[in-house]
DOVONU-299617 format. One record per residue (C-alpha): residue in one letter; x, y, z. Coordinates in steps of 0.5 Angstrom, whole numbers, padded with zeros to 4 digits, always signed. Layout:
BEGIN
AXYZ
...
//
This chain:
BEGIN
X+0092-0025+0093
X+0099-0025+0097
X+0102-0027+0103
X+0108-0023+0106
X+0111-0024+0113
X+0112-0018+0116
X+0116-0018+0124
X+0114-0014+0129
X+0112-0014+0136
X+0105-0018+0138
X+0103-0023+0142
X+0101-0029+0139
X+0097-0029+0133
X+0092-0035+0129
X+0092-0033+0122
X+0085-0035+0119
X+0083-0038+0112
X+0083-0033+0105
X+0078-0034+0101
X+0076-0027+0098
X+0070-0025+0094
X+0070-0019+0090
X+0063-0015+0088
X+0066-0009+0083
X+0060-0003+0081
X+0061+0002+0076
X+0056+0006+0073
X+0052+0000+0069
X+0050-0001+0076
X+0048+0005+0078
X+0054+0010+0080
X+0054+0017+0077
X+0061+0016+0075
X+0066+0010+0075
X+0071+0016+0077
X+0070+0015+0085
X+0074+0020+0089
X+0071+0018+0097
X+0067+0014+0100
X+0063+0012+0107
X+0058+0009+0111
X+0052+0010+0114
X+0049+0008+0121
X+0044+0004+0116
X+0050+0001+0114
X+0049+0004+0107
X+0054+0006+0102
X+0056+0014+0100
X+0060+0015+0094
X+0064+0022+0092
X+0064+0021+0085
X+0066+0027+0079
X+0059+0027+0077
X+0056+0028+0084
X+0054+0024+0090
X+0051+0016+0090
X+0048+0012+0096
X+0048+0005+0095
X+0043+0001+0100
X+0045-0006+0098
X+0040-0006+0092
X+0038+0001+0090
X+0042+0007+0088
X+0040+0014+0089
X+0044+0020+0086
X+0045+0027+0088
X+0049+0033+0084
X+0048+0041+0084
X+0040+0040+0081
X+0039+0038+0088
X+0043+0043+0092
X+0050+0040+0092
X+0055+0046+0092
X+0059+0042+0085
X+0059+0035+0082
X+0066+0034+0083
X+0066+0031+0090
X+0073+0030+0093
X+0071+0029+0101
X+0066+0025+0105
X+0064+0024+0112
X+0058+0021+0115
X+0057+0025+0122
X+0054+0021+0128
X+0047+0025+0128
X+0046+0022+0120
X+0048+0028+0116
X+0051+0027+0110
X+0058+0033+0109
X+0061+0033+0102
X+0067+0037+0100
X+0069+0040+0093
X+0073+0045+0090
X+0068+0050+0092
X+0066+0049+0099
X+0062+0045+0103
X+0055+0041+0103
X+0051+0038+0108
X+0045+0034+0107
X+0041+0034+0113
X+0033+0032+0114
X+0032+0031+0106
X+0035+0038+0104
X+0043+0040+0102
X+0045+0047+0105
X+0053+0050+0103
X+0058+0053+0106
X+0063+0057+0103
X+0068+0062+0105
X+0063+0068+0105
X+0060+0063+0112
X+0066+0063+0115
X+0070+0057+0112
X+0077+0058+0112
X+0078+0056+0104
X+0073+0053+0100
X+0078+0047+0097
X+0077+0042+0101
X+0081+0036+0102
X+0078+0032+0108
X+0072+0032+0113
X+0072+0029+0120
X+0068+0029+0127
X+0071+0030+0134
X+0068+0028+0140
X+0064+0034+0141
X+0061+0033+0135
X+0065+0039+0131
X+0066+0037+0124
X+0073+0039+0121
X+0075+0041+0114
X+0082+0040+0111
X+0083+0045+0107
X+0088+0047+0101
X+0091+0052+0106
X+0089+0050+0114
X+0083+0047+0117
X+0076+0049+0119
X+0072+0047+0125
X+0065+0048+0125
X+0060+0047+0131
X+0053+0048+0127
X+0053+0055+0128
X+0060+0058+0128
X+0066+0057+0125
X+0075+0057+0127
X+0080+0056+0123
X+0087+0055+0123
X+0092+0057+0117
X+0099+0058+0116
X+0099+0064+0120
X+0098+0059+0126
X+0104+0055+0124
X+0101+0050+0119
X+0105+0049+0113
X+0104+0050+0106
X+0101+0044+0103
X+0095+0044+0106
X+0091+0039+0111
X+0089+0032+0108
X+0087+0028+0114
X+0084+0030+0121
X+0083+0025+0127
X+0083+0026+0135
X+0088+0023+0140
X+0085+0020+0146
X+0087+0026+0150
X+0083+0030+0146
X+0089+0033+0141
X+0087+0034+0134
X+0092+0031+0129
X+0092+0035+0123
X+0096+0031+0117
X+0099+0036+0112
X+0101+0034+0105
X+0108+0037+0105
X+0109+0039+0112
X+0109+0031+0117
X+0103+0032+0122
X+0101+0038+0127
X+0098+0037+0134
X+0093+0042+0136
X+0092+0041+0143
X+0086+0047+0143
X+0091+0053+0144
X+0098+0051+0141
X+0101+0047+0136
X+0107+0042+0135
X+0109+0038+0130
X+0111+0031+0129
X+0116+0030+0121
X+0121+0026+0118
X+0126+0029+0124
X+0121+0025+0129
X+0122+0019+0125
X+0116+0019+0120
X+0118+0016+0113
X+0116+0021+0109
X+0113+0029+0111
X+0108+0028+0105
X+0102+0025+0109
X+0096+0023+0106
X+0092+0019+0112
X+0092+0018+0119
X+0089+0013+0123
X+0089+0014+0131
X+0087+0006+0134
X+0084+0003+0140
X+0091+0003+0143
X+0092+0010+0142
X+0098+0009+0137
X+0099+0013+0131
X+0099+0010+0124
X+0101+0015+0119
X+0100+0014+0112
X+0105+0018+0107
X+0108+0017+0100
X+0113+0012+0103
X+0109+0008+0107
X+0107+0007+0114
X+0110+0011+0121
X+0107+0008+0127
X+0108+0012+0133
X+0106+0011+0140
X+0101+0015+0145
X+0107+0020+0146
X+0109+0021+0139
X+0115+0016+0139
X+0117+0013+0133
X+0115+0005+0134
X+0115+0001+0127
X+0115+0003+0119
X+0111-0001+0115
X+0114+0000+0107
X+0113-0005+0103
X+0105-0008+0103
X+0104-0009+0096
X+0109-0012+0091
X+0111-0007+0086
X+0115-0009+0080
X+0120-0004+0080
X+0126-0003+0083
X+0123+0002+0089
X+0119-0002+0093
X+0116+0004+0097
X+0109+0003+0097
X+0105+0010+0097
X+0099+0010+0102
X+0092+0013+0099
X+0088+0012+0105
X+0088+0007+0112
X+0082+0004+0115
X+0081-0001+0121
X+0076-0006+0122
X+0073-0008+0128
X+0077-0014+0129
X+0083-0009+0130
X+0086-0011+0123
X+0089-0005+0119
X+0087-0004+0112
X+0091+0000+0107
X+0090+0003+0100
X+0097+0003+0096
X+0097+0007+0089
X+0104+0008+0085
X+0103+0013+0079
X+0110+0013+0077
X+0114+0009+0072
X+0108+0004+0073
X+0101+0004+0075
X+0101+0000+0080
X+0095-0001+0086
X+0091-0005+0091
X+0089-0006+0098
X+0092-0010+0103
X+0091-0012+0110
X+0094-0013+0116
X+0092-0017+0122
X+0098-0015+0126
X+0103-0021+0124
X+0103-0021+0116
X+0101-0016+0111
X+0095-0019+0105
X+0095-0016+0099
X+0090-0016+0094
X+0091-0014+0086
X+0086-0013+0080
X+0089-0020+0078
X+0085-0022+0084
X+0078-0019+0083
X+0080-0011+0084
X+0076-0007+0080
X+0082-0003+0078
X+0089-0001+0081
X+0088+0007+0082
X+0086+0007+0089
X+0083+0013+0090
X+0080+0011+0098
X+0078+0005+0103
X+0072+0004+0108
X+0070-0001+0112
X+0063-0003+0113
X+0058-0006+0119
X+0059-0013+0117
X+0068-0011+0116
X+0067-0012+0109
X+0072-0007+0105
X+0070-0002+0100
X+0074+0000+0095
X+0074+0007+0091
X+0078+0008+0084
X+0078+0011+0077
X+0074+0005+0074
X+0068+0004+0079
X+0068+0001+0086
X+0070-0006+0089
X+0067-0009+0095
X+0072-0014+0099
X+0069-0019+0103
X+0070-0026+0106
X+0077-0024+0106
X+0078-0028+0112
X+0083-0023+0115
X+0083-0024+0122
X+0086-0023+0129
X+0086-0028+0135
X+0091-0027+0140
X+0092-0031+0146
X+0092-0028+0153
X+0099-0030+0154
X+0106-0030+0150
X+0109-0036+0149
X+0115-0034+0152
X+0118-0029+0158
X+0124-0024+0158
X+0127-0022+0163
X+0130-0017+0165
X+0127-0012+0161
X+0130-0007+0160
X+0136-0012+0160
X+0143-0009+0159
X+0149-0015+0159
X+0145-0021+0160
X+0138-0023+0158
X+0134-0029+0160
X+0129-0032+0155
X+0124-0038+0158
X+0119-0042+0154
X+0112-0042+0157
X+0110-0049+0153
X+0112-0053+0147
X+0119-0053+0145
X+0123-0049+0140
X+0131-0049+0137
X+0132-0042+0136
X+0131-0036+0138
X+0132-0030+0133
X+0133-0023+0135
X+0132-0016+0131
X+0134-0009+0131
X+0128-0003+0130
X+0130-0003+0123
X+0127-0011+0123
X+0134-0013+0121
X+0136-0020+0124
X+0142-0018+0128
X+0142-0025+0132
X+0139-0032+0132
X+0141-0037+0138
X+0140-0045+0139
X+0135-0046+0144
X+0135-0054+0145
X+0132-0053+0152
X+0126-0049+0155
X+0131-0043+0157
X+0137-0040+0154
X+0142-0034+0157
X+0144-0030+0152
X+0149-0024+0152
X+0147-0018+0150
X+0153-0014+0152
X+0155-0014+0144
X+0148-0011+0142
X+0148-0003+0142
X+0143+0000+0147
X+0136+0001+0144
X+0130-0003+0142
X+0130-0010+0139
X+0125-0016+0137
X+0126-0023+0140
X+0122-0028+0136
X+0121-0035+0138
X+0116-0039+0134
X+0110-0035+0131
X+0111-0031+0138
X+0115-0024+0138
X+0116-0019+0144
X+0120-0013+0145
X+0126-0013+0149
X+0130-0006+0151
X+0137-0006+0153
X+0140+0000+0156
//
């Protein structure tokens, strides 16, 4: 396990103690296959795994398995989602199946599904099930189907993740064309020209603050609730090559607000691991720490905030990781005026500090000022207009210069 400091704006954070425990599961324990593509948890904290040989369910003690012999449309499971009503939905290259009241029912293009090659499954606030497919997205309300495709503006490459913002808009993450936002009647897009690290999107998370964490093949771009660029995270997992950008396979959030990502690199070297972010630093876990394998496919968080990791060589459960985010009610210092123009004042609320560090929006240190008293005035007329971050001790605040 390695700790990595990342400067971002946030309130003061207290970092917990890290003493992780890995528990690994393979076909020897009851998985239908070591090659696991996807996973999800149900309301009883049971784990459901989509494998190359069918669906496995683990209740903590006993394993159950479901295959085409039980009514699943195909044994190679590419996506899985546990609906709020308890139904288990799985997606394959040959359609979707749902396990409800002990029975499997399947759906294909013959029933209204837009495309049989399913990449992801999600659910909106009205209980409608959304499928990201090889050429678009389909919505199923239990009775009828609605689909979006290239004719509606979606790009080639398919939809790899579906999420919903606080205002009800549907976010369609595409494999090659960025993120498309469907408001019920029309679509707009967010691409690399708007600040995304890469248009090859792998996963998307919308957190409690309605921020959009867009996981791409080059790392994570965070957008605010207006889809305006906020910050990038590019190196969460240490990679022993010249190219340090992290290809993200999946992104999740636990009940404490910590962000978890699965990283997998399959060019030049084979490297992979999971990383957790508590708002102040990234903590990384790799095979050397106990992870069952480096080829990360998907991650999920259970009700105990344990992290489950699906790989090509089995499943890992990460518990007792100690990653925690604790916030003070107030920042350690006050910045005024904010926004500012030529002069900004920084005043400590308590304690002392010997310096003030100022970073630009790319997290490059642009100034380090001495601070031998509780208040200092800084001439900002030499700085370009834009967003900056001020760091005093372990507390960071955002500063806008106009």
